[in-house]
Backbone atoms as SQL, in Angstrom:
CREATE TABLE atoms (id INTEGER PRIMARY KEY, chain TEXT, resi INTEGER, resn TEXT, atom TEXT, x REAL, y REAL, z REAL);
INSERT INTO atoms VALUES
  (1, 'A', 1, 'MET', 'N', -143.511, -52.247, -120.962),
  (2, 'A', 1, 'MET', 'CA', -142.282, -52.627, -119.966),
  (3, 'A', 1, 'MET', 'C', -140.764, -53.153, -120.237),
  (4, 'A', 2, 'GLU', 'N', -141.364, -54.041, -121.482),
  (5, 'A', 2, 'GLU', 'CA', -139.767, -54.434, -122.115),
  (6, 'A', 2, 'GLU', 'C', -139.298, -53.586, -122.443),
  (7, 'A', 3, 'THR', 'N', -139.386, -52.486, -123.232),
  (8, 'A', 3, 'THR', 'CA', -138.473, -51.266, -123.501),
  (9, 'A', 3, 'THR', 'C', -137.536, -50.903, -122.085),
  (10, 'A', 4, 'GLU', 'N', -138.163, -50.560, -120.989),
  (11, 'A', 4, 'GLU', 'CA', -137.520, -50.320, -120.098),
  (12, 'A', 4, 'GLU', 'C', -136.470, -51.420, -119.671),
  (13, 'A', 5, 'ASN', 'N', -136.610, -52.617, -119.558),
  (14, 'A', 5, 'ASN', 'CA', -135.795, -53.697, -119.545),
  (15, 'A', 5, 'ASN', 'C', -134.594, -53.714, -120.142),
  (16, 'A', 6, 'GLU', 'N', -135.053, -53.468, -121.804),
  (17, 'A', 6, 'GLU', 'CA', -133.800, -53.326, -122.721),
  (18, 'A', 6, 'GLU', 'C', -132.983, -52.061, -122.420),
  (19, 'A', 7, 'ILE', 'N', -133.605, -51.217, -121.838),
  (20, 'A', 7, 'ILE', 'CA', -132.969, -49.563, -121.648),
  (21, 'A', 7, 'ILE', 'C', -131.984, -50.077, -120.311),
  (22, 'A', 8, 'GLU', 'N', -132.351, -50.493, -119.520),
  (23, 'A', 8, 'GLU', 'CA', -131.813, -51.169, -118.237),
  (24, 'A', 8, 'GLU', 'C', -130.629, -52.057, -118.469),
  (25, 'A', 9, 'ARG', 'N', -130.915, -53.063, -119.340),
  (26, 'A', 9, 'ARG', 'CA', -129.760, -54.110, -119.889),
  (27, 'A', 9, 'ARG', 'C', -128.510, -53.031, -120.436),
  (28, 'A', 10, 'ALA', 'N', -128.882, -52.510, -121.536),
  (29, 'A', 10, 'ALA', 'CA', -128.364, -51.633, -122.235),
  (30, 'A', 10, 'ALA', 'C', -127.174, -50.749, -121.246),
  (31, 'A', 11, 'LEU', 'N', -127.999, -50.297, -120.436),
  (32, 'A', 11, 'LEU', 'CA', -127.186, -49.182, -119.401),
  (33, 'A', 11, 'LEU', 'C', -126.141, -50.028, -118.411),
  (34, 'A', 12, 'GLU', 'N', -126.589, -50.859, -118.190),
  (35, 'A', 12, 'GLU', 'CA', -125.880, -52.073, -117.560),
  (36, 'A', 12, 'GLU', 'C', -124.573, -52.476, -118.112),
  (37, 'A', 13, 'SER', 'N', -124.751, -52.756, -119.693),
  (38, 'A', 13, 'SER', 'CA', -123.886, -53.407, -120.230),
  (39, 'A', 13, 'SER', 'C', -122.593, -52.220, -120.641),
  (40, 'A', 14, 'PHE', 'N', -123.279, -51.026, -120.662),
  (41, 'A', 14, 'PHE', 'CA', -122.570, -49.851, -121.037),
  (42, 'A', 14, 'PHE', 'C', -121.729, -49.589, -120.007),
  (43, 'A', 15, 'SER', 'N', -122.305, -49.543, -119.070),
  (44, 'A', 15, 'SER', 'CA', -121.560, -49.016, -117.542),
  (45, 'A', 15, 'SER', 'C', -120.257, -50.111, -117.109),
  (46, 'A', 16, 'CYS', 'N', -120.573, -51.052, -117.382),
  (47, 'A', 16, 'CYS', 'CA', -119.871, -52.227, -117.583),
  (48, 'A', 16, 'CYS', 'C', -118.521, -52.216, -118.205),
  (49, 'A', 17, 'GLU', 'N', -118.549, -51.906, -119.691),
  (50, 'A', 17, 'GLU', 'CA', -117.672, -51.566, -120.502),
  (51, 'A', 17, 'GLU', 'C', -117.017, -50.303, -120.202),
  (52, 'A', 18, 'VAL', 'N', -117.468, -49.062, -119.532),
  (53, 'A', 18, 'VAL', 'CA', -116.629, -47.780, -119.193),
  (54, 'A', 18, 'VAL', 'C', -115.902, -48.522, -118.008),
  (55, 'A', 19, 'TYR', 'N', -116.550, -48.954, -117.116),
  (56, 'A', 19, 'TYR', 'CA', -115.778, -49.325, -116.256),
  (57, 'A', 19, 'TYR', 'C', -114.536, -50.201, -116.460),
  (58, 'A', 20, 'ARG', 'N', -114.654, -51.090, -117.421),
  (59, 'A', 20, 'ARG', 'CA', -113.616, -52.140, -117.702),
  (60, 'A', 20, 'ARG', 'C', -112.441, -51.140, -118.659),
  (61, 'A', 21, 'THR', 'N', -112.882, -50.401, -119.181),
  (62, 'A', 21, 'THR', 'CA', -111.993, -49.334, -120.132),
  (63, 'A', 21, 'THR', 'C', -111.464, -48.458, -119.090),
  (64, 'A', 22, 'PHE', 'N', -112.024, -47.889, -117.724),
  (65, 'A', 22, 'PHE', 'CA', -111.101, -46.741, -116.890),
  (66, 'A', 22, 'PHE', 'C', -110.080, -47.823, -115.990),
  (67, 'A', 23, 'ALA', 'N', -110.531, -49.052, -115.923),
  (68, 'A', 23, 'ALA', 'CA', -109.875, -50.126, -115.222),
  (69, 'A', 23, 'ALA', 'C', -108.622, -50.120, -116.026),
  (70, 'A', 24, 'GLN', 'N', -108.659, -50.462, -117.209),
  (71, 'A', 24, 'GLN', 'CA', -107.880, -50.706, -118.110),
  (72, 'A', 24, 'GLN', 'C', -106.498, -49.706, -118.328),
  (73, 'A', 25, 'GLU', 'N', -106.964, -48.660, -118.817),
  (74, 'A', 25, 'GLU', 'CA', -106.499, -47.204, -118.300),
  (75, 'A', 25, 'GLU', 'C', -105.524, -46.839, -117.179),
  (76, 'A', 26, 'HIS', 'N', -106.390, -47.422, -116.051),
  (77, 'A', 26, 'HIS', 'CA', -105.992, -46.892, -114.841),
  (78, 'A', 26, 'HIS', 'C', -104.499, -48.238, -114.504),
  (79, 'A', 27, 'GLY', 'N', -104.626, -49.251, -115.016),
  (80, 'A', 27, 'GLY', 'CA', -103.787, -50.348, -114.801),
  (81, 'A', 27, 'GLY', 'C', -102.449, -49.779, -115.708),
  (82, 'A', 28, 'GLU', 'N', -102.950, -49.452, -116.809),
  (83, 'A', 28, 'GLU', 'CA', -101.467, -48.935, -117.676),
  (84, 'A', 28, 'GLU', 'C', -100.887, -47.569, -117.129),
  (85, 'A', 29, 'VAL', 'N', -101.778, -46.669, -116.869),
  (86, 'A', 29, 'VAL', 'CA', -100.863, -45.581, -115.895),
  (87, 'A', 29, 'VAL', 'C', -100.089, -45.655, -114.853),
  (88, 'A', 30, 'LEU', 'N', -100.349, -46.951, -113.999),
  (89, 'A', 30, 'LEU', 'CA', -99.968, -47.023, -112.641),
  (90, 'A', 30, 'LEU', 'C', -98.688, -47.929, -113.379),
  (91, 'A', 31, 'ALA', 'N', -98.717, -49.143, -114.277),
  (92, 'A', 31, 'ALA', 'CA', -97.744, -49.601, -114.666),
  (93, 'A', 31, 'ALA', 'C', -96.310, -48.412, -115.221),
  (94, 'A', 32, 'GLU', 'N', -96.842, -47.304, -115.681),
  (95, 'A', 32, 'GLU', 'CA', -95.940, -46.331, -116.509),
  (96, 'A', 32, 'GLU', 'C', -95.590, -45.629, -115.175),
  (97, 'A', 33, 'PHE', 'N', -96.218, -45.320, -114.129),
  (98, 'A', 33, 'PHE', 'CA', -95.775, -44.645, -112.766),
  (99, 'A', 33, 'PHE', 'C', -94.368, -45.353, -112.007),
  (100, 'A', 34, 'ASN', 'N', -94.842, -46.580, -111.910),
  (101, 'A', 34, 'ASN', 'CA', -94.124, -47.936, -111.362),
  (102, 'A', 34, 'ASN', 'C', -92.796, -47.951, -111.551),
  (103, 'A', 35, 'SER', 'N', -92.699, -47.879, -113.482),
  (104, 'A', 35, 'SER', 'CA', -91.748, -47.942, -114.056),
  (105, 'A', 35, 'SER', 'C', -90.738, -46.579, -113.873),
  (106, 'A', 36, 'LEU', 'N', -91.234, -45.508, -114.258),
  (107, 'A', 36, 'LEU', 'CA', -90.685, -43.844, -113.505),
  (108, 'A', 36, 'LEU', 'C', -90.154, -43.902, -112.056),
  (109, 'A', 37, 'LEU', 'N', -90.946, -44.457, -111.297),
  (110, 'A', 37, 'LEU', 'CA', -90.386, -44.595, -109.799),
  (111, 'A', 37, 'LEU', 'C', -89.772, -45.871, -109.419),
  (112, 'A', 38, 'ALA', 'N', -89.179, -46.539, -110.352),
  (113, 'A', 38, 'ALA', 'CA', -88.122, -47.821, -110.154),
  (114, 'A', 38, 'ALA', 'C', -86.850, -46.936, -110.762),
  (115, 'A', 39, 'GLY', 'N', -87.223, -46.151, -111.525),
  (116, 'A', 39, 'GLY', 'CA', -86.349, -45.399, -112.584),
  (117, 'A', 39, 'GLY', 'C', -85.468, -44.479, -111.595),
  (118, 'A', 40, 'VAL', 'N', -85.729, -43.952, -110.717),
  (119, 'A', 40, 'VAL', 'CA', -85.792, -42.711, -110.049),
  (120, 'A', 40, 'VAL', 'C', -85.150, -43.221, -108.801),
  (121, 'A', 41, 'GLU', 'N', -85.800, -44.338, -108.614),
  (122, 'A', 41, 'GLU', 'CA', -85.101, -44.772, -107.059),
  (123, 'A', 41, 'GLU', 'C', -83.626, -45.650, -107.221),
  (124, 'A', 42, 'ALA', 'N', -83.436, -45.937, -108.780),
  (125, 'A', 42, 'ALA', 'CA', -82.090, -46.433, -109.268),
  (126, 'A', 42, 'ALA', 'C', -81.047, -45.549, -109.388),
  (127, 'A', 43, 'THR', 'N', -81.886, -44.321, -109.812),
  (128, 'A', 43, 'THR', 'CA', -80.654, -42.938, -109.609),
  (129, 'A', 43, 'THR', 'C', -80.214, -42.664, -108.519),
  (130, 'A', 44, 'LEU', 'N', -81.310, -42.589, -107.689),
  (131, 'A', 44, 'LEU', 'CA', -80.755, -42.227, -106.370),
  (132, 'A', 44, 'LEU', 'C', -79.838, -43.087, -105.346),
  (133, 'A', 45, 'GLY', 'N', -80.137, -44.531, -105.549),
  (134, 'A', 45, 'GLY', 'CA', -79.188, -45.145, -105.279),
  (135, 'A', 45, 'GLY', 'C', -77.910, -45.021, -106.008),
  (136, 'A', 46, 'ALA', 'N', -77.855, -44.958, -106.997),
  (137, 'A', 46, 'ALA', 'CA', -76.352, -44.941, -107.495),
  (138, 'A', 46, 'ALA', 'C', -75.885, -43.792, -107.453),
  (139, 'A', 47, 'THR', 'N', -76.380, -42.677, -106.912),
  (140, 'A', 47, 'THR', 'CA', -75.356, -41.312, -106.477),
  (141, 'A', 47, 'THR', 'C', -75.487, -41.795, -105.179),
  (142, 'A', 48, 'GLY', 'N', -75.985, -42.789, -104.025),
  (143, 'A', 48, 'GLY', 'CA', -75.439, -42.803, -102.950),
  (144, 'A', 48, 'GLY', 'C', -76.473, -42.313, -101.889),
  (145, 'A', 49, 'MET', 'N', -77.466, -41.740, -102.314),
  (146, 'A', 49, 'MET', 'CA', -78.758, -41.112, -101.572),
  (147, 'A', 49, 'MET', 'C', -79.313, -42.334, -100.851),
  (148, 'A', 50, 'SER', 'N', -79.983, -41.961, -99.414),
  (149, 'A', 50, 'SER', 'CA', -80.670, -43.100, -99.054),
  (150, 'A', 50, 'SER', 'C', -82.086, -42.876, -99.294),
  (151, 'A', 51, 'ILE', 'N', -82.607, -43.542, -99.596),
  (152, 'A', 51, 'ILE', 'CA', -84.273, -44.018, -99.836),
  (153, 'A', 51, 'ILE', 'C', -84.929, -44.517, -98.745),
  (154, 'A', 52, 'ARG', 'N', -85.903, -43.762, -98.171),
  (155, 'A', 52, 'ARG', 'CA', -87.114, -44.360, -97.377),
  (156, 'A', 52, 'ARG', 'C', -88.388, -43.888, -97.972),
  (157, 'A', 53, 'ARG', 'N', -88.976, -44.665, -97.138),
  (158, 'A', 53, 'ARG', 'CA', -90.970, -44.625, -97.320),
  (159, 'A', 53, 'ARG', 'C', -90.926, -43.345, -96.156),
  (160, 'A', 54, 'MET', 'N', -92.103, -42.119, -96.680),
  (161, 'A', 54, 'MET', 'CA', -92.288, -41.564, -95.940),
  (162, 'A', 54, 'MET', 'C', -93.460, -41.882, -94.805),
  (163, 'A', 55, 'SER', 'N', -93.544, -41.496, -93.875),
  (164, 'A', 55, 'SER', 'CA', -94.608, -42.163, -92.964),
  (165, 'A', 55, 'SER', 'C', -95.825, -41.377, -93.293),
  (166, 'A', 56, 'HIS', 'N', -97.142, -41.427, -92.800),
  (167, 'A', 56, 'HIS', 'CA', -98.236, -40.544, -92.947),
  (168, 'A', 56, 'HIS', 'C', -98.104, -39.201, -92.440),
  (169, 'A', 57, 'GLN', 'N', -97.667, -38.777, -91.398),
  (170, 'A', 57, 'GLN', 'CA', -97.089, -37.656, -90.632),
  (171, 'A', 57, 'GLN', 'C', -96.152, -37.006, -91.418),
  (172, 'A', 58, 'ASP', 'N', -95.306, -37.354, -92.024),
  (173, 'A', 58, 'ASP', 'CA', -94.303, -36.439, -92.923),
  (174, 'A', 58, 'ASP', 'C', -94.779, -36.091, -93.928),
  (175, 'A', 59, 'LEU', 'N', -95.470, -37.110, -94.757),
  (176, 'A', 59, 'LEU', 'CA', -96.427, -36.982, -95.941),
  (177, 'A', 59, 'LEU', 'C', -97.020, -35.604, -95.474),
  (178, 'A', 60, 'PHE', 'N', -98.034, -35.693, -94.609),
  (179, 'A', 60, 'PHE', 'CA', -99.122, -34.893, -93.899),
  (180, 'A', 60, 'PHE', 'C', -98.497, -33.290, -94.084),
  (181, 'A', 61, 'LEU', 'N', -97.360, -33.468, -93.197),
  (182, 'A', 61, 'LEU', 'CA', -96.394, -31.814, -92.691),
  (183, 'A', 61, 'LEU', 'C', -95.959, -31.516, -94.246),
  (184, 'A', 62, 'GLU', 'N', -95.431, -32.284, -95.410),
  (185, 'A', 62, 'GLU', 'CA', -95.120, -31.923, -96.480),
  (186, 'A', 62, 'GLU', 'C', -95.797, -31.413, -97.528),
  (187, 'A', 63, 'ILE', 'N', -97.102, -31.781, -97.307),
  (188, 'A', 63, 'ILE', 'CA', -98.235, -31.278, -98.107),
  (189, 'A', 63, 'ILE', 'C', -98.859, -30.056, -97.578),
  (190, 'A', 64, 'LYS', 'N', -98.565, -29.846, -96.351),
  (191, 'A', 64, 'LYS', 'CA', -99.035, -28.906, -95.456),
  (192, 'A', 64, 'LYS', 'C', -98.240, -27.674, -95.800),
  (193, 'A', 65, 'ARG', 'N', -96.502, -27.942, -95.956),
  (194, 'A', 65, 'ARG', 'CA', -95.679, -27.215, -96.171),
  (195, 'A', 65, 'ARG', 'C', -95.981, -26.186, -97.893),
  (196, 'A', 66, 'ALA', 'N', -96.101, -27.327, -98.651),
  (197, 'A', 66, 'ALA', 'CA', -96.658, -26.949, -99.924),
  (198, 'A', 66, 'ALA', 'C', -97.640, -25.784, -100.201),
  (199, 'A', 67, 'LEU', 'N', -98.661, -26.150, -99.306),
  (200, 'A', 67, 'LEU', 'CA', -99.892, -25.557, -99.164),
  (201, 'A', 67, 'LEU', 'C', -99.852, -23.988, -98.533),
  (202, 'A', 68, 'HIS', 'N', -98.659, -24.063, -97.520),
  (203, 'A', 68, 'HIS', 'CA', -98.649, -22.635, -97.028),
  (204, 'A', 68, 'HIS', 'C', -97.174, -22.717, -96.857),
  (205, 'A', 69, 'PRO', 'N', -96.602, -22.399, -97.916),
  (206, 'A', 69, 'PRO', 'CA', -95.219, -21.917, -98.494),
  (207, 'A', 69, 'PRO', 'C', -94.559, -20.996, -97.692),
  (208, 'A', 70, 'LEU', 'N', -95.219, -19.851, -96.808),
  (209, 'A', 70, 'LEU', 'CA', -94.562, -18.689, -95.964),
  (210, 'A', 70, 'LEU', 'C', -94.473, -19.447, -94.627),
  (211, 'A', 71, 'GLY', 'N', -95.036, -20.524, -94.131),
  (212, 'A', 71, 'GLY', 'CA', -95.124, -20.955, -92.759),
  (213, 'A', 71, 'GLY', 'C', -96.063, -20.594, -91.864),
  (214, 'A', 72, 'THR', 'N', -97.158, -19.823, -92.713),
  (215, 'A', 72, 'THR', 'CA', -97.965, -19.260, -91.265),
  (216, 'A', 72, 'THR', 'C', -99.343, -20.271, -92.014),
  (217, 'A', 73, 'THR', 'N', -100.134, -20.631, -90.606),
  (218, 'A', 73, 'THR', 'CA', -101.440, -21.611, -91.047),
  (219, 'A', 73, 'THR', 'C', -102.052, -20.819, -89.844),
  (220, 'A', 74, 'LEU', 'N', -103.530, -21.208, -90.073),
  (221, 'A', 74, 'LEU', 'CA', -104.068, -21.145, -88.855),
  (222, 'A', 74, 'LEU', 'C', -104.340, -22.482, -88.051),
  (223, 'A', 75, 'CYS', 'N', -104.064, -22.349, -86.737),
  (224, 'A', 75, 'CYS', 'CA', -103.836, -23.173, -85.701),
  (225, 'A', 75, 'CYS', 'C', -105.700, -23.540, -85.358),
  (226, 'A', 76, 'ARG', 'N', -106.058, -24.549, -84.661),
  (227, 'A', 76, 'ARG', 'CA', -107.275, -24.764, -84.160),
  (228, 'A', 76, 'ARG', 'C', -108.100, -23.769, -83.487),
  (229, 'A', 77, 'THR', 'N', -107.120, -22.367, -83.127),
  (230, 'A', 77, 'THR', 'CA', -108.058, -21.634, -82.374),
  (231, 'A', 77, 'THR', 'C', -108.206, -20.649, -83.236),
  (232, 'A', 78, 'GLY', 'N', -107.957, -20.469, -84.473),
  (233, 'A', 78, 'GLY', 'CA', -108.338, -19.668, -85.467),
  (234, 'A', 78, 'GLY', 'C', -107.027, -18.731, -85.631),
  (235, 'A', 79, 'ARG', 'N', -106.140, -18.800, -84.410),
  (236, 'A', 79, 'ARG', 'CA', -105.261, -17.644, -84.577),
  (237, 'A', 79, 'ARG', 'C', -103.868, -18.036, -85.569),
  (238, 'A', 80, 'ARG', 'N', -103.213, -17.216, -85.991),
  (239, 'A', 80, 'ARG', 'CA', -102.112, -17.675, -87.409),
  (240, 'A', 80, 'ARG', 'C', -101.104, -18.009, -86.541),
  (241, 'A', 81, 'THR', 'N', -100.387, -18.846, -86.621),
  (242, 'A', 81, 'THR', 'CA', -99.085, -19.755, -85.998),
  (243, 'A', 81, 'THR', 'C', -98.115, -19.534, -87.555),
  (244, 'A', 82, 'ASN', 'N', -96.810, -19.454, -87.056),
  (245, 'A', 82, 'ASN', 'CA', -95.509, -20.011, -87.943),
  (246, 'A', 82, 'ASN', 'C', -95.376, -21.593, -87.568),
  (247, 'A', 83, 'ARG', 'N', -94.163, -21.977, -88.771),
  (248, 'A', 83, 'ARG', 'CA', -93.813, -23.602, -87.873),
  (249, 'A', 83, 'ARG', 'C', -93.458, -23.495, -86.854),
  (250, 'A', 84, 'SER', 'N', -92.857, -22.683, -86.229),
  (251, 'A', 84, 'SER', 'CA', -92.343, -23.126, -84.894),
  (252, 'A', 84, 'SER', 'C', -93.396, -23.070, -83.880),
  (253, 'A', 85, 'GLY', 'N', -94.607, -22.593, -84.211),
  (254, 'A', 85, 'GLY', 'CA', -95.882, -22.632, -83.351),
  (255, 'A', 85, 'GLY', 'C', -96.078, -21.424, -82.376),
  (256, 'A', 86, 'THR', 'N', -94.882, -20.126, -82.906),
  (257, 'A', 86, 'THR', 'CA', -95.419, -18.993, -82.266),
  (258, 'A', 86, 'THR', 'C', -96.570, -18.092, -82.851),
  (259, 'A', 87, 'ARG', 'N', -96.877, -17.499, -82.277),
  (260, 'A', 87, 'ARG', 'CA', -98.396, -16.743, -82.941),
  (261, 'A', 87, 'ARG', 'C', -97.698, -15.430, -83.843),
  (262, 'A', 88, 'VAL', 'N', -98.306, -15.332, -84.982),
  (263, 'A', 88, 'VAL', 'CA', -97.862, -14.318, -85.943),
  (264, 'A', 88, 'VAL', 'C', -98.870, -13.406, -85.654),
  (265, 'A', 89, 'ARG', 'N', -98.607, -11.804, -85.424),
  (266, 'A', 89, 'ARG', 'CA', -99.049, -10.629, -85.782),
  (267, 'A', 89, 'ARG', 'C', -99.502, -10.535, -86.894),
  (268, 'A', 90, 'GLU', 'N', -100.949, -9.997, -87.288),
  (269, 'A', 90, 'GLU', 'CA', -101.046, -9.654, -88.187),
  (270, 'A', 90, 'GLU', 'C', -101.904, -7.967, -88.544),
  (271, 'A', 91, 'ALA', 'N', -101.386, -7.119, -89.106),
  (272, 'A', 91, 'ALA', 'CA', -101.782, -6.082, -89.245),
  (273, 'A', 91, 'ALA', 'C', -103.326, -6.202, -90.151),
  (274, 'A', 92, 'SER', 'N', -104.151, -5.633, -89.668),
  (275, 'A', 92, 'SER', 'CA', -105.640, -5.717, -90.099),
  (276, 'A', 92, 'SER', 'C', -105.498, -4.747, -91.714),
  (277, 'A', 93, 'ARG', 'N', -106.249, -5.292, -92.511),
  (278, 'A', 93, 'ARG', 'CA', -106.238, -4.785, -93.894),
  (279, 'A', 93, 'ARG', 'C', -107.242, -4.374, -94.435),
  (280, 'A', 94, 'GLU', 'N', -107.311, -3.330, -94.878),
  (281, 'A', 94, 'GLU', 'CA', -108.651, -2.821, -95.796),
  (282, 'A', 94, 'GLU', 'C', -109.028, -3.795, -97.187),
  (283, 'A', 95, 'CYS', 'N', -110.003, -4.271, -97.222),
  (284, 'A', 95, 'CYS', 'CA', -110.353, -5.366, -98.773),
  (285, 'A', 95, 'CYS', 'C', -110.608, -4.269, -99.570),
  (286, 'A', 96, 'GLU', 'N', -110.011, -4.524, -100.678),
  (287, 'A', 96, 'GLU', 'CA', -110.073, -3.458, -101.664),
  (288, 'A', 96, 'GLU', 'C', -111.566, -3.417, -102.255),
  (289, 'A', 97, 'CYS', 'N', -112.162, -4.950, -102.553),
  (290, 'A', 97, 'CYS', 'CA', -113.682, -5.000, -103.522),
  (291, 'A', 97, 'CYS', 'C', -114.729, -4.366, -102.603),
  (292, 'A', 98, 'ARG', 'N', -114.698, -4.642, -100.674),
  (293, 'A', 98, 'ARG', 'CA', -115.765, -4.307, -100.361),
  (294, 'A', 98, 'ARG', 'C', -115.526, -3.210, -99.227),
  (295, 'A', 99, 'GLY', 'N', -114.461, -3.072, -99.113),
  (296, 'A', 99, 'GLY', 'CA', -114.069, -1.795, -98.069),
  (297, 'A', 99, 'GLY', 'C', -113.969, -2.239, -96.453),
  (298, 'A', 100, 'ARG', 'N', -114.160, -3.778, -96.254),
  (299, 'A', 100, 'ARG', 'CA', -114.135, -4.165, -95.052),
  (300, 'A', 100, 'ARG', 'C', -112.683, -4.598, -94.470),
  (301, 'A', 101, 'THR', 'N', -112.715, -4.294, -93.238),
  (302, 'A', 101, 'THR', 'CA', -111.566, -4.846, -92.725),
  (303, 'A', 101, 'THR', 'C', -111.497, -6.253, -92.443),
  (304, 'A', 102, 'ARG', 'N', -110.314, -6.853, -92.434),
  (305, 'A', 102, 'ARG', 'CA', -110.254, -8.216, -92.485),
  (306, 'A', 102, 'ARG', 'C', -109.856, -8.726, -91.174);
């Protein structure tokens, strides 16, 4: 029984140390990121560009565009649409690996 308690205490101590180490590393990386971001903001401000924070919706749309650079995505109905919302016609093609039509 004592060995189990000793093991539990050792694991708890180890996990606390790991947490502290990761928290410290995270703080250092975050500080470096904030420093870089401040430099970029200062540079953009010096060139006369306006700076504004993106809304959640704007950020979501930019990520969506990055994931689908050709502008076609699956809408809720499963149909392919382009950025303007019009339906895109797709030619069915043969899958090379299994010979199935897609």
